[in-house]
C-alpha positions, 0 to 999 in steps of 0.5 A: 195682643190684648192683655188678660183681665184680672178676673180671668188671670186670677180665676180659681184653679183649685177647690182650695183657691175658691174663696167664700163658697166653703159650703159648696166646695165641701159638698162637691168634694164629698160627692166626688170622694164618695163616688156619688156624683149626680148627672146634673148640677144647678149652680145659682147665685148672684153674678161674679160669685164663682159659679162658672169657676166651680163648674170648670173645677168640677169638670177638672175633678171628674175628667183628670187622669187619676180621677175622679178626684178633688185633688187633681194636679195642675200639670195633668194634660186634661186639666191644662186643656180644660184651663185653656178651653181646648178640651174637646169633651168639655162644652161651654155654652152661653144660653144667652146667645144660643137660646133657640131650640135648634141650637140645643138640638145641634149642640147638645141632644145630637152630641150626647150620644157619642162617647167622649174622645179623651176624657172620662165624661162629656161635660156640658156647662150651660151658663145663664141657663134661664135665657133658654126658650121654653121650647129649648127647655122642653127639648132638653128635658128628657136628655137631662132626666135620663142622660147617658152614663158618660154625660154630666150637665152643669147649669149656672144661672143668676135667676133661679126662679126663671128655670122651669120646675121640671128642670130644677127637680132633676138637678142637684142645686148649690146656692152661691153666696155674695162675698163679704167685704172682708173676703173681697178685701183679702182677694184685692190685697192678694192681687195687688201684691201679685201685681206689684201695685199699692193702694190705700186701705180705705180705697181697697175697702171702697172698691170692696163695698161697691162690688156688691159681693161680686169677686169679678166686679171687685177685680174689674174695678181694681183693674180700672183703678190700676190703669188710671192711677199714676202710682198709689191708688187713693180713695179720691181716685176710686170715687172719681173712677166710680162716679160716686160722691165722697162720703164727707159731702154726703154726710154734709148734705144729710146733716144740712137736710136735717138742720134745714140749712137751705144755703148749705144744701145748695152749695153742696149740690153745686159742688157735686155738679162741679165734680161732674156727678150726675143726679143718679150717682148722687142718689146712689151715694145717698142710699148707700150711706143711709144704709150704712147709717141704719146698720150703725144706728141700730148697732148691726155690724157689717157681716165679715168686716169689722172697722171700729173707727168707721163704725163709731163715726157712723154711729155718731152721725146716726145719733145726730140725724135720728132714726126717724130722719134716716128712715124717712130719707131712705124711703124718699131717695129710693122713690126718687131713684125710681122716678128720676129716669123719666125726668127731663131735667134731673138735676133741677128736679133732684134739687127741688126734691132735696129742698122739699125733704129739708122742709119749708122754712117758717115765715118768720125765718124767711122774713128775717132772711129777706130783710136782714140787709134792711135795718129800717125795717122792724124785726119780727118778734122771736118765734114763740114769744107773743108781742106785748103792749109795750113793744114798739109797733111799726106802722105800715103805709099801704097805698091803694095800688099796693096789695094788702099784706098776706095774713101769716098763720100763727107758728105751730110748736115744733117737736123737741129736737133730737140733739140739744142746741148747746153741748153743756152738761145742764143742757144735755140733762134737760134735753134728756129729761124731755125725751124721757118725758115723751117716752113716759107719756107714750106708755100705756096706763100700767107702764106710766104707773110703773115708771112714775118715779123714774127719772134721768140721772145722767146723759151724754152723747152716747147713753142716757142713765135712768134711775128708778126705785129698787123694787121697780128695777128688780121687777125689770130684772126678773122679766127678760126683755123688759129693758129692751122693750123700754129702750125700743119704746124710747127710740120709737117715741123720740127717734134718739138712738142713744143707749138707754141704761137703768140703775136702782137708786133710793127715793132720796136720790130721785128727789132732785130729778123727780118729775111732776106728778101726772094725772093718769086715766084709770079704768076697769079693775083699777077704777073699781079698786080705787073707788072701793078704797075711797068709799070704804069707811076707815076705823077712827 
């Protein structure tokens, strides 16, 4: 005999055991207690969030012997019959398989006229009601609008927009929410304890994340892991079971794309293929990781779940990648995930797409790489350094049969990187000063005039401290949102996610860090004022 699945074995059997839907439980309990029970309910929400379980609990509360009561007893014979699926007055209909109008007439319309045999109500639970045909909805409409007093309809759907407005308007709607990661972790730990199994905390968290807010999905994944594991459930086992790529490999791949390290990218892709992961799984892993990095980079925590160590590591990686890179890769991988289903060679196509995202290396780098093993060749000049007259020039003899060497365009200046080449304090300060200069130049004329004397005082891997005259600092303090606006301008102009802090200092303190004066364009009233000051004669 087949065993009972975990999601069926641990289905909620009371209102108190239904996790994560407190708003629905509270409303249903109040309706039953006050005896204001609707004749039709519509439960909507994602899959695996407890809609069918709530429908059965509502049927138990309405039909129990001493009811209607939200606090029914488990040993009540009617409650037990509903739990076992043997109650003759509670009908569970799957609209996906019985969507035709004839089925609706046979199973519902012709049945509602008869009184219940053993319960107080006849309860019709129609799951996935959006799958009913338009003619079936039309046939059901009048019955749902004015059913007999002994009939209760409970409709459940994952696609609310597909239910006709004529049906929606005749039902009380209850919206079911996705579970938080913490809710799922709590449920998984409780089931593991009841089953006598063990799992690493990181493995439980990984299952909770992959369940996408669904309790049923989480318990199904856990059951599969329990069957596969020979002992304790590990994180590596969960990744193998789900067909996903480990986070460390994903992080290495993202970092390599940022650094344009083509050899490392190819090594990682070969390792992913060796582990048996298909290209779609790799794209899904990348998209999940980039979503987490986006939240961490902008310091938006995961609702209902706090893991300080993980958030710190994610924020550090987000800072190293930069906001611009993260958002660019998210859009590119989402588009690749849409297109890959129509690709005949998905592995090779995805490899070329990732290499394209990394960017083509410069001609100088390619030439240096190709000729690294040929000492007889003269090395090309360092990027950005013009050749001098005293530098030795190699004479290339080209025969008539050989094609002329290609003409290489002069290198284009690269933008300032988001992370300095070395980690020394002096390099960090110089790098932060360049980023602040870029931010300063992106401001409008008034902003540049206002912050002309501001400069970087301190910089590390977490924050950058900007010093400014006390009058400007007090001006910012008196305007709510000014600091936040300047910090957003910094992130937009540089892509750097480090925290920007402001500090009042004296002009003497700014002397060693003061930037060169910038010639500002002046127009409008400012131009008129400056011209008037210059042309007005002064007293001797």
